[in-house]
C-alpha positions in Angstrom: 150.2 -95.3 73.9 151.9 -92.2 75.0 154.8 -92.1 77.5 153.0 -89.2 79.2 150.4 -91.7 80.4 152.9 -94.2 81.9 156.0 -92.3 83.0 156.8 -91.5 86.6 156.4 -87.7 86.7 157.5 -87.2 90.3 161.2 -87.9 89.8 163.9 -87.8 92.5 167.1 -86.5 91.0 170.5 -85.3 92.2 173.0 -82.8 91.2 176.5 -83.8 90.0 177.9 -82.6 93.3 175.8 -85.0 95.4 177.8 -87.7 97.2 177.5 -91.5 96.9 176.4 -91.6 100.5 173.5 -89.3 99.8 172.5 -91.4 96.8 172.6 -94.6 98.8 170.3 -93.0 101.3 167.8 -91.9 98.6 167.9 -95.4 97.1 167.0 -97.0 100.4 164.4 -94.4 101.5 162.5 -94.3 98.2 163.1 -97.9 97.2 164.4 -96.9 93.8 167.4 -98.1 91.8 168.2 -95.1 89.6 168.7 -91.4 89.9 168.8 -88.9 87.0 171.6 -86.4 87.5 170.6 -82.8 86.5 172.4 -79.5 86.4 171.1 -76.2 87.9 168.6 -75.9 85.0 167.3 -79.4 85.5 168.9 -80.5 82.2 169.8 -84.2 82.3 173.6 -84.6 82.4 174.0 -88.1 83.8 172.4 -91.2 85.5 173.5 -93.1 88.5 172.2 -96.5 89.7 172.3 -98.4 93.0 174.6 -100.9 91.3 177.0 -98.1 90.4 177.2 -97.3 94.1 177.6 -100.9 95.1 180.3 -101.7 92.5 182.2 -98.5 93.4 182.6 -99.3 97.1 184.5 -102.6 96.9 187.0 -101.4 94.3 187.8 -98.4 96.5 187.7 -99.9 100.0 189.6 -103.2 100.0 190.7 -103.9 103.6 189.1 -100.8 105.0 186.8 -100.7 108.0 183.1 -99.8 107.4 183.7 -96.3 108.9 186.4 -95.6 106.4 184.2 -96.9 103.6 181.4 -94.5 104.6 183.9 -91.7 104.7 185.0 -92.4 101.2 181.4 -92.5 100.0 180.7 -89.2 101.7 183.6 -87.6 99.8 183.0 -89.2 96.4 180.8 -87.1 94.1 178.2 -88.4 91.7 180.0 -86.8 88.8 182.9 -89.2 89.3 180.7 -92.3 89.0 177.7 -91.4 86.9 177.0 -92.4 83.3 177.6 -89.2 81.4 175.0 -88.1 78.8 172.6 -91.1 79.3 170.1 -92.3 76.8 166.9 -90.2 77.2 163.6 -90.0 75.4 161.2 -87.1 74.7 157.9 -86.9 76.4 156.3 -86.8 72.9 157.3 -90.4 72.3 155.2 -93.6 72.6 155.6 -96.7 74.9 156.6 -98.7 71.8 159.4 -96.3 71.0 160.6 -96.4 74.6 160.7 -100.2 74.5 162.6 -100.2 71.3 165.1 -97.7 72.5 165.7 -99.7 75.7 166.3 -102.8 73.7 168.5 -101.2 71.1 170.6 -99.3 73.7 170.6 -102.0 76.3 169.3 -99.8 79.1 166.7 -100.5 81.8 165.3 -97.0 82.1 165.0 -93.7 80.3 164.9 -90.2 81.7 162.1 -88.4 80.0 162.9 -84.9 78.8 161.2 -81.9 77.1 162.3 -80.0 74.1 165.0 -78.2 76.2 166.4 -81.5 77.4 165.0 -80.8 80.9 163.9 -83.6 83.1 160.1 -84.1 83.2 159.9 -87.8 84.2 161.4 -91.2 84.0 160.2 -94.5 82.5 161.6 -97.9 83.5 161.3 -101.4 82.0 158.7 -102.2 84.6 156.6 -99.2 83.4 156.8 -100.5 79.8 155.8 -104.0 80.9 152.8 -102.7 82.7 151.8 -100.6 79.7 152.1 -103.5 77.3 150.1 -105.7 79.7 147.4 -103.1 79.7 147.5 -103.0 75.9 147.1 -106.8 75.7 144.1 -106.8 77.9 145.6 -109.7 79.8 144.4 -108.4 83.2 140.8 -108.4 82.0 138.7 -111.5 82.3 138.0 -113.1 79.0 139.1 -115.6 76.3 142.4 -115.3 74.4 142.6 -116.9 71.0 145.6 -117.0 68.7 145.9 -117.4 64.9 148.4 -117.5 62.1 146.8 -116.1 59.0 147.9 -114.7 55.6 149.1 -111.1 55.7 146.3 -109.9 53.5 143.5 -107.3 53.8 140.4 -108.6 55.5 141.9 -111.6 57.4 141.6 -110.0 60.8 138.3 -108.5 60.0 136.9 -111.9 59.2 137.9 -113.2 62.7 136.4 -110.1 64.4 133.2 -110.3 62.4 132.8 -114.0 63.5 133.1 -113.0 67.2 130.8 -110.0 66.9 128.2 -112.1 65.1 128.0 -114.2 68.3 127.7 -111.3 70.6 131.3 -111.1 71.8 132.9 -107.9 73.0 136.5 -107.4 71.8 138.9 -106.5 74.5 142.1 -106.3 72.5 143.7 -107.2 69.1 147.4 -107.6 68.6 149.1 -108.5 65.3 152.7 -109.1 64.3 154.5 -110.3 61.1 155.7 -113.9 61.3 157.4 -114.3 58.0 156.4 -116.0 54.7 153.7 -113.3 54.2 151.9 -114.5 57.3 151.1 -112.8 60.6 150.2 -113.9 64.1 147.0 -112.4 65.5 146.0 -112.5 69.2 142.4 -111.6 70.0 141.0 -111.2 73.5 137.3 -111.1 73.9 134.5 -111.8 76.4 130.8 -112.8 76.2 127.8 -112.7 78.4 128.6 -116.2 79.8 130.7 -119.3 79.3 128.1 -120.9 77.1 128.1 -118.1 74.6 131.9 -118.0 74.6 132.0 -121.8 73.9 129.7 -121.3 70.9 132.0 -118.6 69.5 135.1 -120.7 70.1 133.4 -123.7 68.3 133.3 -121.5 65.1 137.1 -121.5 65.1 137.7 -125.1 65.8 138.3 -126.0 62.1 139.8 -122.6 61.2 143.1 -123.4 59.4 144.9 -120.6 61.2 143.9 -121.4 64.7 146.8 -122.1 67.0 145.4 -122.0 70.6 142.8 -120.6 72.9 143.1 -119.9 76.6 140.5 -119.1 79.3 140.7 -119.0 83.1 143.2 -121.8 83.5 141.9 -123.7 80.4 144.3 -124.1 77.5 143.8 -125.6 74.0 146.6 -126.0 71.6 145.4 -127.1 68.1 148.8 -128.6 67.1 152.2 -128.9 68.6 155.7 -130.2 67.7 157.9 -132.3 69.9 159.6 -130.4 72.7 162.3 -133.1 73.1 
């Protein structure tokens, strides 16, 4: 899935010369937590978060009255507090690449840039979560069934063919390697009614790779180990 389809394209940004007081106002008014910092050509040069502003105030204002604190914040520039050269991602990337970069670099958001490093959007961890939820089909009504099967050609096709032979519509299929030349497969599907879905599920009851199935509050776990 492309970042273009999930990023926030209407981005509020600030110049390096903006003050912390101005940033605090933007955070509150727009209910956001991060502001990209851009130069006159909208090239990303920094990033400032609401926590940066909050953590700055106490260290600079011990014992001062609130009026004096506000004065300090009105005089302190973003360039003095921002993260310089933040981690960014190109708009040509995918959601999966964004998620990996956030994890690898331990960041909660990524300014999205074009080929000239100019700001064109922003994507946050929440945006990635929403995209992955959409990919999984979890918000669509249906049955979820999970397997661990050999990492060999045709193993997923066999599962899908079984469902299709019983008139089921496939909502999503997710697969990941689980070691020992095996892989986990999660399939979400739906049928005309509960009865037809039950018939399809019955076909998997004795499948050696079946782990679980879940539907509208129902949950079946084929085998489990002690949780202590």
